[in-house]
N, C-alpha and C positions, 0 to 999 in steps of 0.2 A: 131108369124109369122115364116115362114120357109125359105123364100128366102133372108132374111136379118136378122142379129142378133145383138142385143144390148149387149155390154160387161157385163151388169148387169145380163143377163140371157142367156148365150151362149147355143147353141145346144150342146147336149152331144155326139151325135154320130160322130164318125170319120171314118165310113165305106165309102169306095169309090164306091162300086158297080161296074158295068161295065163302063169302061172309054171310050170305043169305040176308034175311031181314031180322035176325035175332039180335037182341041188345040186352044190356044189363038192366036189372030191376032195382031202381033207386031205393025204394023202401026196404027191399030185402037186404041190399048192401048196407044200409044204415043200421038196420036191426042187428045184423051179424057183427058189424064193427063196434057197436056201442059198448058191449061188455069188455072188449079188449082195450078200449080207451081208458077204462077204469084201473087197469093194471099199472104198476110202476114201469117207467121207461117209455120209449117211443114205439108205436106200432110201425113196422117196416113193410112197405108195399112196393112191388115192382111189376114189370111186365116184360114180355118178350122183346119189346122195342126199347125198353129202358130198364136195364138190370140194376142200375143204381136206385132208381125210383125215388120215393120220398120216405122220410121217417118223421112221424108227427104224433102229437097227442091231441090234435084238434080234429074232432069228428067231422065237422063241416069241410075242412080242408081235405081230409082223407076221402070222403065221399065224392067231392068235386073232382079229385084227381082220378079216382077209379072211373067215373063216368066220362071224363075227358079221354082217358086211354081207351075206353070201350068205344067211344064215338069215332076214334080214328081207325077202328077195325083191327086192333092188335090181336094177335093169335091167342094170347092168354094173359090173365092178371093174377098175381100171386100175393100171398101174405106169409110172412115168416112165422115159424112155430113159437118163437119167443119175441118179447119186446127187446129193444136194443138201447144202448147207453148214449148214442150220439148219432148225428146226421153224417152219412157217408160222403166222402169226397167224390166229386164227379169221376166216373170211370171205374169206381170200386163197388164192391157188392157186400162188404161187411164180412167179419170173421165170426167164428164161434165165440171167441173171447169178448165180443161186443154184447153178448146176451145179458139181459137183466132179469126178466121174469119168464118162467116156463109154465105154459097153460096146462099141460098134461102130456100123456103119451099118445102117439099116433101110429097109424099104419098107412101105407100107400100101396094098395093092392091093385095092380093092373089086371084086366081081364079082356078076353076076346083076342085070340091070336091074330085075327085079321087086322086089328087096330094097332098092333105094336110089333116092334122088331124082335122082341124076346119070344122064345118058344115055350110050350108046355104051360101056358098060363091058364087060370080058371076060364072056363068057356063063357060064363055069364056072371052078372052081378050077384045072383043068388049063390052061385058056387064060390065066388070071392068072399061073400059074407060069411061063409062057413069056416074060413081059415082061422079067425080069432076063436071060434068055438072049439075047433080041433086043437088049438094051442092051449086050451084050458082057461081062457080069459073070461071074466064075468061080463055081464051086460054092459055095453058101452054107454057113455054119456050122449053121444051123438054120432051119426053116420052121415057122411057127405059123399055125394055122387059127382065126380068131376067131369063126367061125360065119357071117360074111358077107364076109370078106376074108382076105388072106394077109399075114403079116409075114415077109418074107424077110430074115434077119439075116446080115450078114458081120461077125463079131465080131473084135475085136483079140486078140492073143496074151495080153494082160492089159488091164484097164481103163486107159484113158489119162487121167491126171490133168490137168485143165485148169489152166493156169498153170505146170505143170512140164513135162509131155510135149508139150503143145500149147497155144497161146495161145487165149484166148476167141474172138478174131476169126477165127482159123484154124479153130476148131471150128465156128463158125457158117457159115463159107464152105464148109468141107468137106461139111457136111450139106446145104447148098443145092446144091452141085455134084452130089452123089450123087443127089439127087432129080431134077435135070435130066437126068442120065444115064438114069434109069428112064423119065422122060417121053419121051426120044428113042426108047427101046426100044418104048414103047407106040405111038408114032406110026408106027414101022415096021410094027407089026401092024395099024394102023388102029383102035385102040381108045383109050379115054380113061384118063388117070391124073392125079390131082390132086397137085401139088407142094406144096400148103399144109401138108403133114405134116412139113416139114423142120425146124421149130422144135425146138431141143434141149431145150425144156421140154415136148416132146410126151409124152403118156401113151398107152399101148397096152393093149388088153384082155389080162388075164392068162390064160395057159393054165390049164386045170383049174378055171376058174370058169364060171359059167353066163352065157350070153348070152340075156337075156330081152327083147330089143328088141321093142316092140309091133309087131304085124302079121306076126310070123313065129313059127314053132314054136321054143320054147326049146331051146337046144342047149348042149353043153359045148365051150368053147374048148379046143384040143388041139394037140399037137405032131405034125406029119406027117413031118418029116425032122429028124434030129439027128446029131451026131457028125461034121459036116463040118469042113473045114480052117479054121484061124484065120489071121489076116493081121496083118502088121506095119503100123505107122502109115505107113511109107514106101510100102508096097504099096497101101494104100487111097488115099493121096494120088495116086499115079501113076495109078491107075484112074480116079479122079474127074477129074483134069486131062485125061486122054486121051479119056474117053468123054463128058464133059459138053459139050454145044454151048455156045459163047459167046453171050451174049444180044446181040440187035441194039441198036446204039447209036442213040438218038434225038438229034436236034440241037435244042437249045433256041433260041428266037428271040434275036435280037441283044440285048445288054445295053442298058439305058436309056442314052441319051446323057448324058454328064457335062457340065454347063454349063461354059463357059470361065470361068476365074478369073484376075483380074488379080493378079499376085504382088505382095505388099506389100514395100516396101523398108525397112520399119521393123524394129526389133529382133525377135528370135524371139518369137513370140506364145505359146509354151508348148504348142502342139499336139503330142500324142503320136502314135506310129505307128498306133495303133488308130483314133484320131480321123481321121487322114489317110486311112487305108484305108477308113474309113466313107464317104468322099466318092466312092468308086468302086463302082459297082453290080456287084460281083464275087462275090456269094454263090454263083451257079451254078458259076463256075470253081472255087471252093474245094470245093464239093460233088463236082464231077467228079474232083478230085484223089484223093478217098477211095473212088471207085467208085459214087457215086450217079449216077442217070441221069434225064434229063428225060423226062417222060411226055406232058404236054399242057397247054394253057391251061385253067385251071379254069373250068368253067361257073358261072353264078350270081354272087353277090356275096360278097366276103370281108369279114369284120367289121373287118379291119385296113386293107386297102388298096383296098376297093371291087372293081372288076372286073379290075384289073391284077395277076393272081395266077397262078402256074404250079404245077402238080402235078409233083413229083419222086418217084422211087422210091429208097428207101434201098439201100445196098450189099447185094447178095445177094437183092434182091426178085425174085420169080417169080410167074407166074399163080397165082391162088388166095389170095395174101396181100392184106392190107388195102391199099387204094390211097391212103389219106389220111394217110400218116405224115409227109410233108414238103411244106411250101408255101413257095415263093419269092415274095416281094412286090416290087411296083414295079420289075420288070425286073432284080432282083438286089440292090436296096439293103437288103433285110432278108429274114429267113427264120424260119419256125417249124418246129421238129422236135417232133412229137407222139408219136412211137413210142419206147419204151425198148428196142426191138430194133435201133436204129441203132448199129452197132459202134463202140466207142471214144469215144462222145460223153459229156461230163461229165453226170452225173445232174442237177445243178442247172440245166442249160440246157434240159432237156426241158420243153416247154409254154410257153416264153418266146419273144417276138419278138426276134431277135438281129440286130445289125448285122454287116457282114462281119468286123470285127475280133473281135467277141464270138464269132462262129461259128468263126473260126480258133483262138481260145483254147480253145473248148469241145472242138474236135476233136483238137487236137494238144498241149494243155497242161493238160488236165483242168480247164478254166475259169480257170486262173491267168493273168490278163491282164498282170500284170507280167512274167512269164516269156515270154509271147507277144510282148510289146513288145520285149524284149531280143533274142528270136530274129529278129524282123523287121528290127531295126536291124542285126544281124549280116549278114543276107542283103542288105540295102540297100547295105552297105559292102563286101560280098563278103569277110567275115571268116570265119575258121575257127569251126566250131561251129554255123553256121547250118544249120537243118534243110532237107531237100529240099522240104518243104511251103512253108516261108517263101520259098525261092528261086523257087518256081513261082508266086508271087503276080504279079499284073499288073505288067509292066515299068515302066509309067508311074507306078504307085503307088509302087514301090520307088524310082524316080528322084526323086519328090517327097519321099519320106521321107529319102532320102540328102541332098537339098539342104537340107531343113529341119533336119537333125541334124548336118550337117557342121561340125565345129569349134566347136560350141556346147555349153556345159555347163549343167546345170540351175541355175536361180537359187537362191541360198541365202537370200534374204529370205523372210519368212513371209507377206507380203501377196500374195494371189492376183491374177492379171491377168484381168480379165473379157474375154470374147470380143468379137469385132467384131459390129456390129449385124447382125441377121438370121440369126445362127447360134446354135444352142442351146449354152448353156454347160454344163459339168459341174455336177451338183447341188451346192448349198451347203446343208450341214446347218443346221437351226435356223431360226428366224423372223427373226433379226437379220443378214441378209445385208448386207455392206458395199457401198456404191456404188462404181462404178469409172468413172474419167474417161478411159479410154484411147480413142484415136481409132477410129472405126468404119471398116469396109471395106464400102462400099455394094455392091460388085460380088460379094460372097460369097453364093452361093446358100444357101437354108435347108437345114440338115442334117436328115435324117429323124428324127422323134421316135420312136425305137425304143421300143416299149411292151411290153405284156403281153397274153397270150392268156387272156381270162377263162374260156375253156372249162376251164382247169385247176381252177377252182373249181366246175365243174359248171353254170355259168351258160350261158344260150343265146347263140348267135352274135350276136344282135341287141344285146347289151349294148355300150355305148359309154363311152368316157372323156369326162367333161365338158370343155368348152373351158377351156383354161388349166391343165390338169393333165396329168401324165404318170405312168404306172405301168410299172415294169420290175422286174427282179430285185433291184435295189437298194432299192426302196421306192416311195413315192408322193411326187411333187414338184409344187409349184405355180409357175407362171411369174409372175415379177415384172419390171416394167420400171423400171430404175433409171437416173437421169440422163436423157440424151436418147436414147431408143429402144434402150437397152442391156438385153438380156434376161438374167435370172438365174433359174435353177431352184432353188427353195428346198425341200429335202427335209425332210419332217416325219414320215415313218415309215421304218423301216429294213428293211422287207420288204413285199411286196404285201399290202394290207389293204383289203377291200371288204365291202359289205353284200350278203349272199347270199340272204336270205329275210326276209319279214315275217310276223308271226303276230298272232293275236288269241286270248286264252285264254277259257275258259268264262265268266268274269266280265266280258268286254268290254275288258279291259286289253290294250294293244298292246305288242308286242315286236318286236325285230329280231335277226337272226343276223349276227354279224360273223365273218369268216374271214380267216386270214392264214397265211403260210408261217412255219414254225418249224424251226430247225436246232439246237436246244439239245441234242438227243440224237445229233448227228453226221450224221443224214440228214434230208433234207427231208420234212416232213409238214405236213398242213393241220390247223390247230387252229380249231375253231368254238365260239363261245359265244353263247348267247341272253341278251340284256339287255333291260330295259324301254326303250321309245322315249324316255322321259324322260331316262334316263342317257345315251343316244346323243347327246343335245343338250347335254350338260354335259361338256365335254372333260376337265376335271380329275377329276371323279367317275368318268368312264369309265376313265382311266388308273389311278386308285386301285383300282377294282373288278376290272379285268382285268390289271393289271400282274403279279400273281402267276401268271396263266395264260400269260404270255409275250407280251402285247400289245407289238408292236414300235414303241412311241412313248413319248415322255417328256412330263412335265407341262408343260415350257416351251413345247411345241408344241400345247397343248390346244385353243386356238382354231382353229388350222389344221386339226386333226384333226376337230373337230365340224363345221366348215364343209365339209370334204371329204365326210363321210358324207352331209350334207344335199344337197350338189351332186350326188353320185353317184346318190342315190335320185331326185332331181328329174329328172336326165337320163335315167333309165331307168324312168319310170313305166309300169306295165303289162308290164314285161319281167322285173323281179325276181320270182321265184316267191313266191306267198302260200300259206302252209301252215297246217295245223291244228296247234295247240299244246296239249299236255296237261301239267298240273302235277303229276299223280299217276298211279298205275297203278290199273286196275280200272274201275269204272263211271264214265262221263262224263255230264255234264248232258244230252247229246243222246241218251242211251240206249245208246250204244256202249260197248264194253268193251276196254280196252287191257291186254294181258297183259305186254307187253315193249316196251322201246324199239326192238327190232329189227323191229317190225311196220310200219315205214314212217311212223309218226306221230312227230313230234318231241316228245320228253318232256324238258322242262326243269324240273327239280324246284325247289321253293321254296328249299331249303337245300342248300349245297354238300355237307354230310355225307350227304345222301340220294342223291347221284349214284352212289356205289359200290353201295349196295343195289339201286338201280334197274337198273344195268347187269348185276347178277348175275341178273336175270330174263331169261335167255337159254336157248338150247337146245344140247344135245349128244346125239349118238347118235340113237336113233329111238324112236318110240312103241312099236313091237313089242319093242324091247330093254328098255324100261321095264316093260312088262307082264310080260315074262319074269322080270324082276328081282323084282317084288313078288309073284309067284306063290307064293314060299316063305312069305309072310305068312299064308296061308290058315288055319293052325291057331294063330295067335297074335293074340289079340283086341286087345291094347293097341296094337301098331303099326298094326293095321287101323283102330282108332279114330282114330289120328293122321292117317292117309291120308284117312279120311272127313271129318275136320275141314278138310283142305285143299280138298276138293270142296265142302264146305258153306259156305265163306266167301263165294262169289259169290251164295249164296241169301239172305243176310241182307237185301240191298236189296229184291228182289221180295217177300220175306216180311214186310218191315217190322219186322224183328227187330233187337235191340240186339247190340252186340259182347259177347263173353264170353271166359272163360279156360278152357283145358283143361290140367290139370296131370298130369304123369306123374312119380311119385316112387317110388323104390326104392333098393336098394343100388347102389353105383357101377358094378358090372359087369353090371347087368341089361339093358343095351341101350337105355337111355333116349335117348341122343343118336342112335343109329341109327334109332329110331322117328321122331324129329323130322326126321332127314335124309330118310327115306322120304316124309314129309309134304311137306317143302319141295321135293323133286324133282318134284312135280306141276307146279310153276311156275318153279323157279329152280335155280341151282347149289347143291347141298346140302353142299358141302365145308365142313368146319369153318373153313377159311381164307377161305371166301367171305363177302362182305359181307351176304349174305342171312341168314346165321346169326349172330344177335346174342347178347350175353352180358349177364348181370345186373350186371356190374361197370361201371356207368355212372351217369348222373344222370337225374332225372325229366324235365328238359327235353329231354335227348337221346332218351329213350324216346318222348316225345310227338312229336318230329320224325320218329322212325322209324315210328311208327304213322301219322303224317300222310301217309306215302308211299302208303298203300293205301286203296282203297274196294272191298272185296270180295275181298281176297287174304289168306292167313294171314300172321301175323307170329310169329317164333320168338325166344324168349329162353331160352338154355340155362343150366343150372347155377345154381340159386338160392343155393347156398352161396358163390358168388363175390361176392354183394352186400356192399357196404361198410356200408350202413346198412339194417337190417331194416325200418325204417319206410317205405323206398322201395317195397318190394313191397306193403305195406299200401295206400299211396296209389295205386299202379298198379291194384290189384285193384278199388278203388272207382271209379277214373276210367275204366277200359276200357268198362264198360257205358253210360257217359254219351255215348259216341261223340264226345267232344271233350276237349281238354286244359283246364288250369286257366286262369281268367281272370287276365290280367296287365295292368298299366297301365304307362305310360311309354314304350312302344314299343321297349324294348331287347330284349324277348323276344316271341315269337309268343304271341298270346292266343287261347285257346279253339280250338286247332288241331283240325280235324275229322278223323275216320277212320271206318272200318267194317271190322272184322276179327275173326278168331278168334285170340286170343293163345295159342300153345302154349308151355308152360314145362316144365322138368324140374329135378330135384334129388333129393338124398338125403332131404331133409325135405319133408313135404307142404307145399304153398305156403300153406295156411291156417294153419300154425303160425307164420307171420310176421305175421299180422294182429293188430290190436288190438281186434277186435270180432267178435262172433258173426255180425254182419250180412254178412260176406264169404262165408259158406257158400253161400247161394243164388246167388251171382254166379259161382261156380266149379264146374266139373266136375273131379273129381280121382279118380285111381286109384292104389293102392299095389301093384298086382299087378305082379310082375317082367315086363317086356315080352316076353321070350323064354323065360320059365320057367327051369328048372334045366338043361335039356339042349338049349337052342336056340342055342348059340353059333355053330355052323356055319351055321345058317340066317341069323343076324344078319350074319355076315360076307358071305355070298352076297348078301343084300339090299343091304347097304351098298356093296359093290363094284359091284353092278349099277346102282344109282341114281346113283353117282358118274360112271358112263360114259354114262348115258341119263337126261336130265332136261329139263324145260321143255316137253314135248310134250302131256302129258295135260291140263293146265289149259286151254290154249287150245282143245283139242278139246272139252273139257267145256263151255266157254262157248258154242262154236258150236252144240252140241246144245241147250243151255239156251235160247239166243236163238230157235232154231227153235220150241221149245215155247211160249215166252212170246209170240212174234209171232202165234201162231194165235189163233183166236177163243176168248176166255175163258181164255187161257193162264195169266195171273197168278192168276185165281180158282181154277182147278183146282189149281195148285201150292199155294196157301194152304189149300185144303180138305184136301189130302193131309197137309199139315203138321198141321192141327188134328186129323185122325183119329189121327195118330201120337201127338200130345200126350195124347190120352185114354188111350192104351195105356200111357203112361209116367207117369201121375199118381201111382202108388204109394199108400200108406196114411197119409201124414202131410203136413203143410204144406210141409216142406222139399223132399220129392221132387216135390210138385206145382209148386213154384216153379222147379224145375230141368227140368221136363218139356219146355218149349219148346226148351231148348238140346239136350237129348238127341234130340228129334224132328228138329232141324235136322241133326245128325250122321247120324242114320239115313236121312233123306231124301237127303242128299248122297251116301251110299254107294249107295243104291238107284238114284238117277239115273245115277251113274257106271257102275253095272253095266248098266243099260238102254242106255247109250250105247256099250257094248262096250269100255269103258276098263279095267275090272277083270277079272282072270282068275279070280275066285272069287265065289260067291254072297253076297248081303248077309247080315249077322248077323240072327238071328231076334230077335223082340220079347223072348223070354225071356232071351236072352243080353245084350241091351241093359239089360233090367231088372236082371239080376244085377250088371252092372257099375256102374250109376249110380242106379237108381231104387228098389232095395230099401233098407230102413233100414240105415244104417251108423252104428256107434258114433262114428265120426269126425265125424259131423254135430254131436254134442253135446260141444263142446270144454270147457265148464265141468266136465262130469262126468268127462271124461278127465283133466283137470288135478287134480280131486279125488282120483281114484284114485292119482295120483302122490304126493299128500300123504299119503294113508292108508298107502301102502307105506313111505314114508320114516319116518313116525312109528312104524310097527310095528318097523322095523329099527333105530331110534335112540331107543327109549324111555328109555334111560339118560341121554340128553342133556336130558330134561325135568326141571326142578326139581320135586321132590315126587313123582316117579313111583314111587320106591322107599321112601325114608324122609327125614325132615327132617335138615338139617345136613350133607349130603354135600358133598364138594369139587366145584367146577365142573369140567367136562370140559376137555380141551385146547383145543378150539375155542370154548369158552364155552357158555353155556346156549342151547339151541334155543328154549326157552320154559318153560312150567310146566304140570303136570298138576293140575287142580283138581277137588274134589268139592263142588258147591254145590247146596244144597236137594235132596239125594238124586240128583243127576245128575252124571255124569262129563263134564268139559269139558277141552279142551286149548287153551292159549294159546300162539301162536307169534309170535316176534319178526318184525316186518315185513321186515327185510333178509334174515333167514335164509329166510323164505318165498319172497321174490323169487328167491333163489339156487337153492332147490330146484326151482322151476318153470322157471327159465332153463336149468338143466342138462338138463332133459327137453324143451326146445324150446317152452316155453309162456311167455306173457307174463301177469304178474299182472293188468295193466290189462285184458287181453283177456277174462279169465274172471271178474273181480270182479263184474261186473253179473249174470252168470248165477248165481254163488254166492249173492248177496243175494236174487235172485228165488227160488231154490230153498230158502232158509232155512238155508244151510250156515254162516252167520256170525251171531254174536250182534250185536244192535244196541241202542243206547241213544239215545233221542231227544235227550237233553241233551248228548250228546257231539258234537264236531265234528272229524272226520267221525264219524257214529254207529256205524260198524263197527270203529273202533279203541277198544278198551276198556282203561282203566287196570288193570293186573294186577301183583301183587306177585311178584317173582322174586328169590329169595335176599336178601330184605330190602329190595329196591329196587322202586319202582313205575314201570313203563314201559307204554306203550300197545302192545297186541298184538291180533292177529287171534284171536278166540276161536271155536273150533269146538265146537258142542254135540254130544251123543251121536248125534243123528240124522244128522249129517254124517259121523261116523266109523263108523257101523254100528250093529247092535243092541247092547243093553246087555252081553250076554255077550261079544261080540266086543271091545267097548271094554275090559272088565275084563281080558280075556286079553292084549290088546295092551299095556296099561299096567301 
């Protein structure tokens, strides 16, 4: 179908075509959604651009999401036919099993052969409307016109809650029967109708939203009939049962012949009912009991059983559904169920090759083989409590089970009895399997080695299990022969574990990807980890490294594990995928650029702590939504500069420029963090809870590892006031432009970790106030302008909320534009020439601004290119505004002079704390003397005690060590060559001689000012 899409088979096209001027009707959307919000569960909405969509019970949120998607010009917006139980993880679309409340029964009738790929459709909406009538259905509750089809709804009197009002299996069956009734009506008319729309996870186009499907004139989906009768569940069931034709039954070929077995006269050999049932090829009979039907002998080759494979249809299957959900192997000795739409099957059984006993347990006992065994024994002995399914098992199988279990009790000793020769034994855990000397039964035929379908890991069908190994839901086992021809399966992993890919990184190092099933969170999931090939060959190290990630193996089986991986790879040379591996985000050695791990290239970071920040580089919302969000920044220079820095980061590599720091400092409510969030939203999730947003409360090594993640993307460290040791910031500011971390020896820590980035920082204090040297000034661009001014609070909130909902799109689009420019003739040279021209305009009139000019030029160039690429909704800042922000002379560039101003102010306000400032012989102040006022050789001088001077500067945010050199260079301190150090002069204070910093009159101001202050 084309006007509605099931998550199992989404439409692939995302083209918009012409959008015209049509848009969603807000009032209509709200009125249509309102009754659905009253149903139990969450209403699930999605669009052609966001199949995950949202799941919500908030009407305002739902309406806002629909209108935002419509505003971006998406091709279509859809609502699921049921409510759901949970919010779907990103990148998923929900399953039928997520359903909570069912609103009613629906149709999805396409019409107009020129609008659809399908043929023989009704020619018009009127003819499509006749299909339910010919099907014998009563008047509908409502009819919706999607723009290319009709949704005819027969709704319940109230939403039916699945699990309370109707079982899940019954809901699936009811929807299937309803669609078959509609198909029968279409056949009576001689037109086509697809029943593939019966899935209860179906989504249908929302009325009052735009249908912008390419190739047709945009139109508004609408309601054409409303207010019809509603129906009880019993009424709908009766209609479906009466009107839906029963499917034709196909007869499967005869089961594989079961070899004759000479019955042993020995004691009970310990075989359970599932093991006995497994010797009967009865998977087809078990499937038929639950409504599955035989389809055909499968063409081609099966990766499990070769050519002896049958295709079966799951219960409720109809034309239009996938045909590859169920495969029966070797005439019924095993089966693989690949579809999660198979009603009632245990989730853990999906994707595995199952024996008849395992299939029975999965269908009737949720995979509990112990309970399934008890049920079969009750049926074999005709006891009360046996299920109908167990009683329907093959009579000969039940007879053998009855004979094997009659009058026998389980053995109480602990020693296990090995199976007879030629028959596979149950797995033995660990490498130290005990030998068994029981007699063999040479007439016993081999039991099928029920295994695992590697397609569950995304591996090709050609993947095979090495000889001597077996993989199934319980893990991986190796065959060992103990004694005389006695086979024992030794299990060494506790879940399927395979090698799913091989890699080579940019440095030529080889890696492999291991994948396994994990159930630690209650449901089955696939865990994958990339490790070096060296580690994969060292089992103990492998368990040590991946044990914390849930590797299903123990150290005692390390040798078996490493050999399994080697054998598996050797048996599948050329079949296991070989992929590109990246160790960081940004520019790669081959000239490509990786913005996110979501781009299809495997990104396996060097350090585990980098995994979270890497995953945070993802997308949400849309590019148009992001552009609308940052449009409010047009009149606010500081957040615009932050966004420009995000675009400038990829330019460092082609420009041959070093990394640098951009600092935004102002009072706490000025919007500093919002500015950084706007910048990070270019590439990643900007939420303060996101791993992309780092904090200064960390260590130098952790910062180096975070910087090591990127080569051409910005890095953010928020709130300098959170730092535990101020010297950390000093080290980082010096290290960032070097493009690598500190050199370390010994191998415990990474040495000289490389990076290329623009570091964005914020805080209440200027970041330069944390440094211990004037040399940091040319390495940092800083502004103390409040990002959103005095009255920009509303704009800040709008920008923040917008980028939290739309992020990760602008950066990749910018890189695509940049690569096109660079790939052209002379592209790099033209980019560098433009940068040089900007540098000349930002030189300023002093050495400090000249040294900063390349950094300012990079920011300006980033903003200009982003505007040309159509990514910014506002024009670039003018050269004059850039100069005003960064290249005009700023007093903050001369930190020694600023610190000297602090000292002058303090001395003027605390002259009474200077000994000798007023008269000799006075009593010391409460805090003790600050120093002494001296008149030497006709010149006023002030001596200040070192600790008091350090305290004065520290309270103002300055470090004495950071400004001392500048004071000496400016002549602000007395020096004596014979003193060590020469700037600490012995001074008499209240009868005692102590070393002090002595400030001459030229440091304190003109003579008149000094006299007045003292």
